[in-house]
C-alpha positions in Angstrom: -14.8 -4.1 -12.0 -14.1 -2.0 -14.8 -13.5 -2.3 -18.5 -13.4 -6.1 -18.2 -13.8 -8.8 -21.3 -15.3 -11.7 -22.6 -13.9 -14.8 -20.7 -14.0 -18.8 -21.1 -12.6 -22.4 -20.3 -12.8 -26.2 -20.4 -12.6 -28.7 -17.5 -9.4 -29.5 -16.2 -7.5 -33.2 -16.6 -7.0 -35.7 -13.1 -6.8 -33.8 -10.2 -4.6 -35.0 -7.2 -6.6 -35.6 -4.5 -7.9 -32.8 -2.5 -7.1 -32.1 1.2 -10.0 -32.7 3.9 -11.9 -29.5 4.7 -15.0 -28.7 6.7 -18.0 -27.5 6.1 -18.8 -23.6 7.4 -21.3 -25.0 9.5 -21.8 -28.6 9.1 -18.3 -30.8 9.4 -18.8 -33.6 7.2 -20.7 -31.6 4.3 -19.9 -30.9 0.8 -19.7 -27.0 0.4 -22.2 -26.0 -2.0 -20.8 -24.5 -5.1 -21.9 -21.2 -6.6 -22.5 -23.0 -9.9 -25.6 -25.8 -9.8 -10.7 -11.4 -12.6 4.2 3.6 -12.6 5.6 3.4 -15.8 5.3 5.3 -18.9 4.1 3.3 -21.8 6.7 0.8 -23.6 9.2 1.4 -20.1 11.4 -2.2 -19.8 11.4 -3.4 -16.3 13.9 -6.5 -15.8 13.2 -8.5 -12.8 15.7 -11.3 -11.0 13.7 -14.4 -11.1 13.7 -15.4 -7.1 13.6 -18.8 -5.6 15.9 -20.5 -8.1 16.2 -21.4 -11.5 12.9 -23.1 -12.5 12.9 -27.1 -12.8 11.0 -28.8 -15.9 7.9 -29.9 -15.1 7.0 -33.4 -15.7 5.5 -33.5 -18.8 6.2 -30.0 -19.7 9.8 -29.3 -21.2 10.5 -25.9 -22.2 7.8 -25.1 -24.4 6.0 -21.2 -23.6 2.6 -20.4 -23.8 2.2 -17.3 -25.4 -1.9 -16.1 -23.8 -3.2 -12.5 -26.1 -5.3 -11.4 -23.2 -4.4 -8.3 -21.0 -1.7 -6.8 -18.6 -3.0 -6.0 -15.5 -4.1 -2.1 -14.5 -1.2 -3.1 -11.5 0.7 -6.1 -10.2 -0.4 -5.4 -6.6 -4.3 -6.8 -5.9 -4.6 -4.5 -3.5 -3.9 -1.4 -5.9 -5.2 -3.2 -9.1 -8.3 -1.3 -10.5 -9.7 -3.4 -12.7 -11.7 -7.3 -11.9 -10.4 -8.7 -14.9 -6.8 -7.8 -13.1 -7.6 -11.5 -11.1 -6.7 -13.4 -14.1 -3.4 -12.4 -14.8 -2.9 -11.8 -11.2 -3.6 -15.6 -10.7 -0.2 -16.1 -12.3 1.7 -15.0 -9.6 0.1 -14.4 -6.5 -1.8 -17.5 -4.3 -4.8 -16.7 -2.0 -6.2 -19.1 1.0 -8.7 -20.5 -0.7 -9.5 -20.6 -4.7 -12.6 -21.5 -6.9 -12.6 -25.1 -8.5 -14.2 -25.3 -12.1 -18.0 -25.0 -10.7 -17.2 -22.0 -8.2 -16.8 -23.7 -5.1 -14.2 -22.6 -2.6 -11.5 -25.0 -2.0 -7.9 -25.3 -0.6 -4.9 -23.4 -1.8 -2.6 -22.3 0.8 -5.0 -23.4 3.6 -5.4 -27.1 3.7 -8.8 -26.5 5.8 -11.1 -24.2 8.2 -13.9 -24.0 10.2 -16.7 -21.7 11.2 -18.0 -21.5 15.0 -21.0 -21.8 15.7 -22.5 -18.3 15.0 -20.3 -18.3 12.1 -18.9 -15.0 13.5 -15.1 -16.8 13.8 -13.5 -18.4 10.6 -10.3 -20.4 11.4 -7.4 -21.4 8.9 -5.6 -24.2 9.5 -2.3 -22.8 6.5 -0.1 -25.5 4.5 3.2 -25.8 5.8 6.6 -25.4 4.2 5.3 -22.6 2.2 7.6 -19.6 1.0 6.5 -16.5 -1.2 9.1 -15.8 -4.9 12.0 -14.4 -2.7 12.2 -17.7 -0.1 10.1 -15.6 2.7 8.2 -18.0 4.9 4.3 -18.1 4.6 3.0 -18.0 7.9 0.3 -16.9 9.6 1.5 -13.4 10.5 2.4 -13.0 7.5 -0.5 -13.8 5.9 -2.3 -11.8 8.8 -0.3 -8.4 7.8 -1.8 -9.0 4.0 -5.5 -9.0 4.8 -4.3 -6.0 7.1 -3.1 -4.2 4.2 -6.4 -4.8 1.8 -8.5 -3.9 4.5 -6.5 -0.8 6.2 -4.0 0.6 3.3 -5.5 4.1 2.0 -5.1 3.3 -1.5 -6.6 -0.1 -1.3 -9.6 -0.9 -3.9 -10.6 -3.7 -2.0 -11.0 -2.6 1.5 -15.0 -2.1 1.2 -14.8 -6.1 0.9 -13.0 -6.9 3.9 -15.3 -4.1 6.4 -16.9 -6.9 7.9 -13.4 -8.8 9.2 -13.3 -7.1 12.5 -9.9 -8.9 13.6 -7.4 -11.4 12.2 -5.0 -13.6 14.5 -2.2 -15.5 14.0 -2.8 -18.0 16.7 0.6 -19.7 16.0 2.4 -20.6 12.9 0.0 -22.5 11.1 -3.4 -21.6 12.7 -4.9 -17.6 11.4 -8.3 -16.6 13.0 -10.7 -13.9 11.2 -13.1 -12.6 13.7 -16.0 -11.0 11.7 -18.6 -8.1 12.7 -21.6 -10.7 11.6 -21.6 -14.0 10.9 -20.6 -14.2 7.0 -19.7 -17.5 5.6 -18.8 -16.3 2.0 -15.3 -15.2 3.7 -13.4 -18.6 1.8 -14.8 -17.9 -1.5 -14.5 -14.4 -1.1 -10.6 -14.9 -0.4 -10.3 -16.9 -3.4 -10.0 -13.9 -5.7 -8.0 -10.4 -5.8 -9.4 -9.6 -2.0 -6.9 -13.0 -0.4 -4.3 -13.1 -2.6 -1.3 -13.2 -0.3 1.1 -10.6 -0.6 4.5 -10.9 0.4 4.8 -8.1 3.9 8.2 -7.9 3.3 7.9 -6.3 0.2 5.5 -4.0 1.0 6.4 -2.8 4.0 9.8 -1.5 2.9 7.9 -0.3 -0.6 5.2 -0.7 -1.6 5.2 1.4 -5.0 7.2 -1.6 -6.1 4.6 -3.7 -6.1 2.8 -2.0 -9.5 5.7 -3.6 -11.5 7.3 -6.3 -9.2 4.8 -8.9 -7.9 5.6 -10.6 -4.7 3.2 -13.3 -4.3 3.6 -17.1 -3.9 1.8 -18.5 -7.6 2.3 -21.0 -10.4 4.9 -18.7 -11.6 7.4 -16.0 -10.6 7.3 -12.5 -13.3 10.8 -12.5 -15.4 10.2 -9.3 -17.5 7.9 -7.3 -18.1 6.9 -4.3 -20.6 4.1 -2.2 -19.5 1.5 -2.3 -22.1 3.4 -4.8 -24.3 4.5 -8.4 -22.5 5.0 -9.9 -19.0 7.4 -13.5 -19.0 7.0 -15.5 -16.8 8.6 -18.9 -15.0 7.2 -21.8 -13.6 7.4 -21.4 -9.9 8.4 -24.9 -8.6 7.9 -24.1 -4.6 4.2 -23.4 -5.6 2.2 -25.4 -3.6 0.4 -26.9 -6.7 3.8 -27.2 -8.4 3.2 -30.4 -9.6 -0.3 -29.1 -12.1 1.7 -26.7 -13.9 3.3 -28.2 -16.9 4.4 -25.2 -18.8 7.6 -24.3 -18.0 7.5 -20.6 -19.5 4.6 -18.4 -20.0 4.5 -15.0 -21.8 1.4 -12.5 -21.1 0.1 -10.4 -23.9 -2.5 -7.7 -23.8 -5.6 -8.1 -25.5 -4.7 -8.8 -29.5 -6.5 -6.3 -32.1 -10.0 -8.4 -33.5 -8.6 -7.9 -37.3 -5.6 -9.3 -36.4 -6.2 -11.8 -33.9 -6.5 -15.3 -36.4 -3.4 -14.1 -38.4 -1.4 -13.6 -35.1 -1.9 -17.3 -33.7 -1.8 -19.0 -37.0 1.9 -16.8 -37.1 2.8 -18.3 -33.8 2.9 -14.6 -32.1 0.4 -16.7 -29.4 -0.4 -19.4 -29.4 -4.0 -19.1 -26.9 -5.5 -16.2 -27.6 -9.1 -14.3 -26.6 -11.3 -14.1 -29.6 -14.3 -11.8 -30.3 -17.5 -13.8 -31.6 -17.2 -12.7 -34.8 -13.9 -14.2 -35.4 -14.8 -18.0 -34.3 -15.2 -18.7 -37.6 -12.7 -17.5 -39.3 -10.4 -19.3 -36.2 -11.9 -22.9 -37.2 -11.1 -22.6 -40.8 -7.4 -21.7 -40.0 -7.3 -25.2 -38.0 -7.2 -23.3 -34.4 -9.1 -24.8 -32.0 -12.1 -22.9 -30.2 -13.0 -23.2 -26.7 -16.3 -21.2 -25.4 -16.3 -21.3 -22.3 -19.5 -20.0 -20.2 -18.4 -17.4 -17.7 -19.6 -14.7 -15.1 -18.9 -11.9 -17.0 -22.4 -10.0 -18.0 -22.3 -7.1 -20.5 -23.8 -4.2 -18.7 -24.9 0.0 -18.8 -23.8 1.7 -15.5 -25.6 4.8 -14.8 -25.2 6.8 -11.9 -28.0 8.3 -10.5 -25.9 11.5 -8.8 -25.9 13.2 -13.0 -28.6 14.3 -14.9 -31.0 13.5 -16.2 -30.9 10.4 -14.0 -31.3 12.4 -11.1 -33.6 14.5 -11.5 -37.0 11.5 -11.9 -36.1 7.5 -11.4 -38.2 7.2 -14.6 -35.4 8.2 -16.5 -33.3 5.1 -15.5 -36.6 2.7 -15.9 -37.1 4.0 -19.2 -33.6 2.8 -20.4 -34.3 -0.8 -19.1 -37.4 -1.1 -21.7 -36.0 1.2 -24.3 -32.9 -1.8 -25.3 -33.4 -4.2 -27.7 -31.1 -7.2 -25.7 -31.9 -9.8 -28.4 -30.2 -7.3 -31.3 -26.9 -6.5 -28.9 -26.3 -10.0 -28.4 -26.6 -11.2 -32.2 -24.8 -8.2 -34.3 -22.5 -7.4 -31.3 -21.5 -11.0 -29.8 -22.7 -13.0 -33.1 -25.0 -15.0 -30.8 -22.0 -16.4 -28.2 -24.0 -15.5 -24.6 -27.2 -14.7 -23.2 -30.1 -12.0 -22.7 -30.0 -11.2 -19.5 -31.6 -8.5 -17.4 -29.4 -9.8 -14.2 -26.2 -9.6 -12.7 -25.2 -13.8 -12.8 -25.4 -16.3 -15.6 -27.8 -19.2 -15.7 -27.0 -22.0 -13.9 -25.6 -19.4 -10.7 -27.3 -20.4 -8.0 -28.3 -16.2 -7.7 -29.7 -16.4 -11.0 -34.0 -16.3 -11.5 -34.8 -17.1 -14.7 -38.3 -14.9 -13.7 -36.3 -12.1 -13.7 -35.6 -11.7 -17.3 -39.1 -11.6 -18.0 -39.0 -8.0 -16.2 -37.9 -5.8 -18.5 -39.0 -6.8 -21.9 -38.0 -4.2 -25.5 -41.0 -2.2 -25.4 -40.3 1.5 -26.9 -43.5 2.4 -26.4 -43.5 2.0 -22.7 -40.1 3.4 -22.6 -41.2 6.3 -24.3 -44.1 6.8 -21.6 -42.0 6.8 -18.7 -40.0 9.5 -20.2 -43.3 11.2 -21.1 -44.2 10.7 -17.2 -40.9 11.9 -16.3 -40.9 15.6 -18.3 -39.2 14.6 -21.4 -42.1 14.2 -23.8 -40.3 15.8 -26.2 -37.3 14.2 -26.3 -33.8 13.6 -24.2 -30.2 14.1 -25.0 -27.7 12.0 -22.8 -24.1 11.5 -23.1 -22.6 7.8 -23.2 -19.3 6.9 -22.3 -17.4 4.2 -23.5 -14.0 2.8 -24.4 -14.5 1.8 -28.1 -17.4 3.5 -29.8 -18.1 0.6 -32.0 -20.4 -2.2 -31.6 -22.8 -2.3 -28.3 -22.3 1.8 -28.1 -23.3 2.4 -31.8 -26.1 0.2 -31.5 -27.4 1.4 -28.4 -27.5 5.1 -29.7 -29.5 3.9 -32.9 -32.0 2.1 -30.1 -32.5 4.8 -27.8 -33.2 7.5 -31.0 -36.2 5.3 -31.6 -37.5 5.7 -28.1 -36.6 10.4 -28.2 -33.3 10.1 -26.8 -30.9 11.9 -28.6 -27.1 10.1 -28.0 -24.0 11.5 -28.2 -21.0 8.6 -27.7 -18.2 9.7 -25.6 -15.2 8.1 -25.7 -12.7 7.6 -23.2 -9.3 6.0 -22.9 -9.5 2.9 -21.4 -6.4 3.4 -19.5 -8.9 6.5 -17.9 -12.0 5.1 -17.6 -11.8 3.5 -14.0 -10.8 7.0 -13.2 -13.2 9.0 -14.8 -16.5 6.6 -14.1 -15.9 4.8 -11.2 -13.5 7.1 -8.8 -14.3 10.3 -10.1 -17.7 9.5 -10.6 -17.9 12.0 -13.6 -20.0 10.0 -16.1 -23.6 9.9 -16.2 -23.7 6.7 -18.2 -20.8 4.0 -19.2 -20.8 1.0 -21.2 -19.1 -1.9 -19.2 -18.7 -5.5 -18.8 -18.9 -7.4 -14.9 -16.7 -9.7 -14.3 -18.5 -11.6 -11.8 -17.0 -12.1 -7.9 -15.6 -15.0 -6.5 -18.0 -14.2 -3.9 -21.9 -13.4 -4.4 -22.3 -11.2 -1.7 -18.7 -9.6 -3.0 -20.7 -9.0 -6.2 -23.5 -7.6 -5.0 -20.6 -5.1 -2.9 -18.6 -4.1 -6.2 -22.4 -3.4 -8.4 -24.5 -2.0 -5.5 -22.7 -1.2 -2.3 -22.2 2.2 -0.9 -18.8 2.3 -1.6 -19.2 -0.3 -4.7 -16.8 0.7 -7.3 -19.2 -0.3 -10.1 -21.6 1.8 -8.5 -20.9 5.4 -9.4 -24.3 6.7 -8.0 -23.1 5.0 -4.7 -26.8 4.6 -4.8 -27.8 1.7 -2.1 -30.9 -0.4 -0.9 -32.1 -0.4 2.5 -33.9 -3.0 1.3 -31.4 -5.0 -0.5 -28.9 -4.7 2.7 -31.3 -6.4 4.6 -31.6 -8.8 1.9 -27.7 -9.4 1.9 -27.2 -9.3 5.4 -29.5 -12.6 5.2 -26.9 -14.5 2.4 -24.4 -13.8 4.6 -26.1 -15.9 8.0 -26.6 -18.6 5.4 -24.5 -21.3 5.2 -23.8 -22.3 1.8 -24.5 -25.9 2.1 -27.8 -25.2 3.4 -31.2 -25.8 2.1 -32.3 -22.3 2.0 -29.4 -20.5 0.6 -30.4 -20.4 -3.3 -33.8 -18.9 -2.3 -32.2 -15.9 -0.4 -29.6 -15.9 -2.4 -32.3 -15.2 -5.6 -34.5 -13.2 -2.9 -31.2 -10.3 -3.1 -30.6 -10.5 -6.9 -35.1 -9.8 -7.5 -34.3 -6.9 -4.8 -31.5 -5.5 -6.7 -32.7 -5.8 -10.5 -35.6 -4.4 -9.2 -34.4 -1.1 -7.4 -31.2 -0.4 -8.7 -30.4 1.9 -11.9 -28.0 -0.8 -13.6 -29.2 -2.0 -17.1 -27.7 -6.0 -17.8 -27.7 -6.7 -21.3 -26.0 -9.9 -22.2 -23.6 -12.8 -20.7 -20.4 -12.6 -22.2 -18.7 -16.4 -22.7 -14.9 -16.8 -22.5 -13.7 -18.0 -25.9 -10.2 -19.1 -26.6 -8.7 -20.3 -29.8 -5.4 -22.3 -29.2 -3.1 -23.6 -31.6 -3.6 -27.6 -31.5 -0.1 -28.0 -30.4 -1.6 -26.6 -27.0 -3.8 -29.3 -24.7 -7.5 -28.0 -23.6 -7.3 -25.2 -21.8 -9.3 -26.3 -18.6 -12.8 -24.7 -18.0 -12.6 -22.2 -15.0 -16.2 -20.1 -14.8 -14.5 -17.0 -12.7 -11.1 -17.2 -13.2 -9.2 -18.9 -16.1 -6.4 -21.5 -14.5 -3.4 -23.3 -16.1 -3.2 -26.7 -14.3 -2.1 -29.4 -16.8 -2.3 -27.3 -19.9 1.1 -28.6 -22.1 2.1 -27.2 -25.2 3.7 -30.0 -27.3 
């Protein structure tokens, strides 16, 4: 989703034995992992902590983790407009499944799931005794209503990802059955992120609008107070299904720190964990901070709207951009070498990544000029490049495109309006962004390339790609042919869709040495077993 930022983590500590669960199509076989995210500004909102006073977790004391990261666009996962929100929403919501550090769907509110032989029905067994933060029981009916709201609510921004869910049936209090329009073995992974976060029906049936500032979930923490654009205060939820592994009692969430002051803010104690840019890594180490560079699913990208001039006139204009961008310079200069150059939406190590695709569009200014001339722009072309921040990548791209005859005007859009203008109103032709990846591979394709994909502003689609994705959905994740099917879809997307992928963006976290190592989850940052001394 739009306006995403970098992210990273490190392997977690001892884990309790995970409940047993069935493989989608082959009972007893392990699942293949995917690796081989209104109040006015400053308005305050006080919340009553539900579920009683939280008691201190073993070894955690009453210490506070202060995370300089980001605040969500909405505390409602159904109307949240940024994929990046998944990190903060995961603090207060739980789903039927979650992803482990390798990207594999594992049990959460569900203890197990099985598919029928055709892959068209998936049945989840729910964990018993679970409750929302207000004490309302979590049963199959509640989960059914939550999923149906995500699919059917008129304001839902995740509806397109649930369109394949034909029927949701509460078989009994602890058994939920999803009947699919077609075979789709990606559902457990899909439900591990925002799309599957279970929201309390008691709240959204009474006042759905309240969810924007008052989450109603069953995650590891509950929201105690919230000052929009400034700070969220959370407290450990003793009723969370995996509460024994949540060691930090108090949690404070802050907006993304300013790059120029983040190290000083960490040193002063304003934060004790924060995301930092590559430019501040050496300064953080010099200040005595621990730095973790964690591979993530985030990829920097130029999103093109083929419905806007000059791209609507000739596809060669969009193709020219793929050759005109010097990705190596962007990585070295803007990202200080943290990450890898790429021409595809998935990082190295992900099953959908194909090394050969990164050789398709080398930096070739002369090739770019030839394509522009072929499209009728031999004498030059004018473009507006929209961005939330002009410095860094946008200015470098401006200089690079000038070398091939493209005069670029940089338009800075307030970050709070970028999603609306670029991806919902689809009013901009070219936008600098980052794609945060998704819990399911086909979900990532849908967001980037689908007819209703949020990060597909031109709503351009490829029948060839849709056919390939149908094959991916129908293939069990543990099947030997799954990687080849996914790579084939990636290749079609890279060759036929206009997105210009630039480089991978690791999650760089600096922390006070009193904070233990942050677990390295590739997709969604989690805090199991983290302590603050």
